[in-house]
DOBA-299438 format. One record per residue (C-alpha): x, y, z; residue in one letter. Coordinates in steps of 0.2 Angstrom, whole numbers, padded with zeros to 4 digits, always signed. Layout:
REM residues N
XYZA/...
This chain:
REM residues 291
+0017+0537-0097M/+0003+0550-0100L/+0006+0549-0119N/+0003+0530-0119S/-0016+0533-0113R/-0020+0548-0125L/-0031+0546-0140R/-0023+0550-0157A/-0034+0566-0160C/-0029+0573-0143R/-0011+0566-0144R/-0008+0577-0160K/-0014+0593-0151T/-0003+0589-0136V/+0011+0585-0148F/+0010+0602-0157I/+0008+0611-0140A/+0024+0602-0133S/+0034+0607-0149S/+0029+0625-0146A/+0033+0624-0127L/+0050+0616-0131Y/+0054+0630-0143A/+0051+0642-0129I/+0060+0633-0115V/+0076+0629-0124F/+0083+0646-0127P/+0079+0650-0108L/+0094+0639-0103F/+0105+0654-0109W/+0098+0664-0094L/+0096+0649-0081S/+0102+0650-0063S/+0107+0637-0051P/+0088+0636-0047L/+0080+0638-0063T/+0091+0625-0072I/+0081+0612-0062W/+0064+0619-0068I/+0069+0621-0086L/+0076+0604-0087S/+0061+0596-0079A/+0049+0606-0091V/+0060+0601-0106A/+0060+0583-0101G/+0041+0583-0099F/+0037+0590-0116V/+0050+0578-0125L/+0041+0564-0117G/+0026+0568-0129F/+0037+0571-0144L/+0049+0556-0146M/+0036+0542-0144P/+0025+0550-0157N/+0039+0553-0170V/+0044+0534-0169I/+0026+0529-0170T/+0023+0539-0185S/+0039+0532-0193A/+0032+0514-0191S/+0015+0516-0200L/+0020+0509-0217L/+0011+0493-0221P/+0025+0483-0229D/+0036+0476-0216R/+0053+0478-0225R/+0049+0496-0230A/+0043+0500-0213R/+0059+0493-0204E/+0070+0502-0217R/+0061+0518-0213L/+0063+0515-0194L/+0082+0512-0197N/+0083+0528-0208I/+0074+0538-0194Y/+0087+0532-0181T/+0101+0536-0194L/+0095+0554-0195S/+0097+0554-0176L/+0115+0548-0178S/+0118+0562-0191I/+0112+0575-0178S/+0122+0567-0165L/+0138+0569-0176I/+0134+0587-0181L/+0128+0593-0164G/+0145+0590-0155P/+0155+0595-0170A/+0145+0612-0171I/+0146+0614-0153E/+0165+0611-0153S/+0167+0625-0165L/+0155+0637-0155I/+0164+0634-0139L/+0180+0640-0147K/+0173+0657-0147Y/+0158+0657-0135Y/+0153+0650-0118G/+0142+0636-0114L/+0127+0647-0111R/+0128+0656-0128E/+0128+0639-0137S/+0110+0637-0132F/+0105+0652-0143L/+0114+0645-0158F/+0104+0628-0156F/+0087+0636-0154T/+0085+0635-0173V/+0082+0617-0171F/+0067+0617-0159P/+0059+0631-0170I/+0062+0620-0185L/+0054+0605-0176A/+0039+0616-0172L/+0036+0620-0190T/+0036+0602-0195I/+0025+0596-0180A/+0008+0598-0189P/+0013+0587-0203F/+0018+0572-0192V/+0006+0557-0195R/-0004+0548-0181F/-0012+0531-0182P/-0031+0529-0183E/-0037+0523-0166E/-0054+0519-0159S/-0060+0519-0141A/-0060+0500-0141E/-0041+0500-0146D/-0036+0511-0132I/-0046+0501-0119A/-0038+0485-0126A/-0021+0490-0124V/-0017+0490-0105S/+0000+0493-0098T/+0000+0474-0092S/-0004+0469-0110T/+0011+0479-0117V/+0024+0474-0105I/+0020+0455-0106S/+0022+0455-0125N/+0038+0445-0130P/+0042+0458-0143G/+0042+0472-0130F/+0052+0462-0117I/+0065+0459-0131A/+0066+0477-0135A/+0067+0482-0116V/+0081+0469-0113L/+0091+0474-0128N/+0090+0493-0124I/+0094+0490-0106A/+0110+0481-0110T/+0117+0496-0118Y/+0107+0511-0111N/+0115+0510-0093V/+0132+0512-0101V/+0126+0526-0112F/+0118+0535-0098S/+0134+0534-0088F/+0144+0540-0103L/+0133+0555-0107M/+0133+0560-0089A/+0151+0558-0084F/+0161+0553-0100G/+0166+0572-0104G/+0170+0575-0086I/+0181+0560-0085Y/+0190+0565-0100A/+0193+0583-0094R/+0198+0578-0077D/+0209+0563-0082S/+0218+0570-0097F/+0216+0589-0095G/+0208+0591-0112I/+0197+0606-0117S/+0179+0607-0119Y/+0181+0608-0137S/+0191+0592-0138M/+0178+0583-0127V/+0165+0587-0140E/+0176+0580-0154I/+0178+0564-0144L/+0160+0562-0143F/+0159+0565-0162S/+0170+0550-0164L/+0158+0540-0154F/+0143+0545-0164F/+0152+0542-0181V/+0153+0523-0178T/+0135+0524-0171S/+0130+0532-0188F/+0139+0518-0197L/+0130+0505-0187G/+0113+0513-0191R/+0118+0516-0210L/+0121+0497-0211Y/+0104+0492-0204L/+0096+0505-0216S/+0104+0497-0231I/+0102+0479-0224R/+0087+0478-0212P/+0090+0464-0200A/+0079+0448-0203E/+0084+0440-0186R/+0087+0452-0172L/+0095+0441-0159W/+0112+0439-0167P/+0114+0458-0168Y/+0108+0460-0150M/+0122+0448-0144A/+0135+0456-0154S/+0130+0473-0147A/+0132+0466-0129V/+0149+0459-0133T/+0156+0476-0140M/+0149+0485-0125T/+0159+0474-0113V/+0174+0476-0124A/+0173+0495-0124G/+0170+0497-0106I/+0185+0485-0102L/+0196+0496-0112L/+0191+0512-0102I/+0192+0503-0085V/+0209+0494-0088L/+0218+0509-0096T/+0221+0528-0093N/+0226+0534-0110N/+0217+0547-0120P/+0220+0538-0137L/+0214+0521-0130I/+0199+0531-0123Y/+0195+0537-0140A/+0197+0519-0147V/+0185+0513-0133A/+0172+0527-0138L/+0173+0521-0157L/+0169+0503-0151I/+0155+0508-0140L/+0147+0519-0154G/+0143+0503-0164I/+0131+0495-0151P/+0124+0513-0148H/+0120+0513-0166G/+0112+0496-0167T/+0103+0493-0150T/+0090+0507-0152Y/+0084+0503-0170P/+0084+0484-0166L/+0072+0488-0151S/+0060+0499-0161V/+0060+0486-0175V/+0056+0473-0162S/+0041+0483-0156I/+0035+0486-0174S/+0034+0468-0177R/+0025+0464-0161A/+0011+0476-0161F/-0002+0482-0173K/-0002+0500-0179P/-0015+0506-0167Q/-0006+0498-0152Y/+0011+0505-0156R/+0009+0522-0147N/+0006+0513-0131A/+0021+0501-0134A/+0033+0515-0140N/+0028+0527-0125S/+0031+0514-0112L/+0047+0509-0120F/+0053+0527-0120F/+0047+0528-0102S/+0059+0513-0098F/+0073+0521-0107M/+0070+0537-0097M/+0070+0527-0081L/+0087+0521-0085I/+0092+0539-0088G/+0086+0543-0071I/+0093+0529-0060I/+0110+0527-0068T/+0117+0545-0066P/+0109+0546-0049T/+0118+0530-0043I/+0134+0533-0052T/+0134+0551-0047G/+0134+0546-0029Y/+0148+0533-0032I/+0158+0546-0041A/+0156+0558-0026T/
């Protein structure tokens, strides 16, 4: 929400400072206690709120629509690659080290992000541009509404899976932490394939893809609900990975089509705010239900 109101020049300074703070905070999870884990999580979440919208806005600055949308899809594809490699690497680490020590291994990535941060592009904006883009203007835009509805249909499920999918697999099937990470690697493989397809063939019409994502989400959830078998659970994750791969790039493409470059920071920031709101509400409610 704060990022949506900052001018480009100030936003770049905040972006670099946030990258530095994240590189400091991330390895401290290794030393966290039952109290400090809350503080570190809050600080990490706050600075990521300045990082993610600006990265996606930077990726949407190409003037040619098809080239811009291909770059946005490639950006989300790079996220999928990290989501495959991350659990796979952690699965290997957890065979020899504890959960705490794994944070030390992954600290290299926040440090790498910090070295790249000064080179991220920011759109040119005037004071008039900032004044013209109010929150009400953004949230009433049809392209923004389409992006929000699209991500909402899946992100509720995704938030639940990220919070409880691993716990469920461990409690129900008795599998190891390492095997849990492998299960999520399967999930992110099909997510990667969905984004790879959109990178090669950017969508002309968004709604058919959005409708397909909803259908596959329902199918994957029903498989988990109606069965209690680790193999079927793995198949369900494979199915759910596909809409995970397509809903996010379709939403950011919808925003890029609906807003001029100087307005996309506000739109992307508010869009990420909505995504994070789902990430707050869903685990809170489902956590109470699970208890």
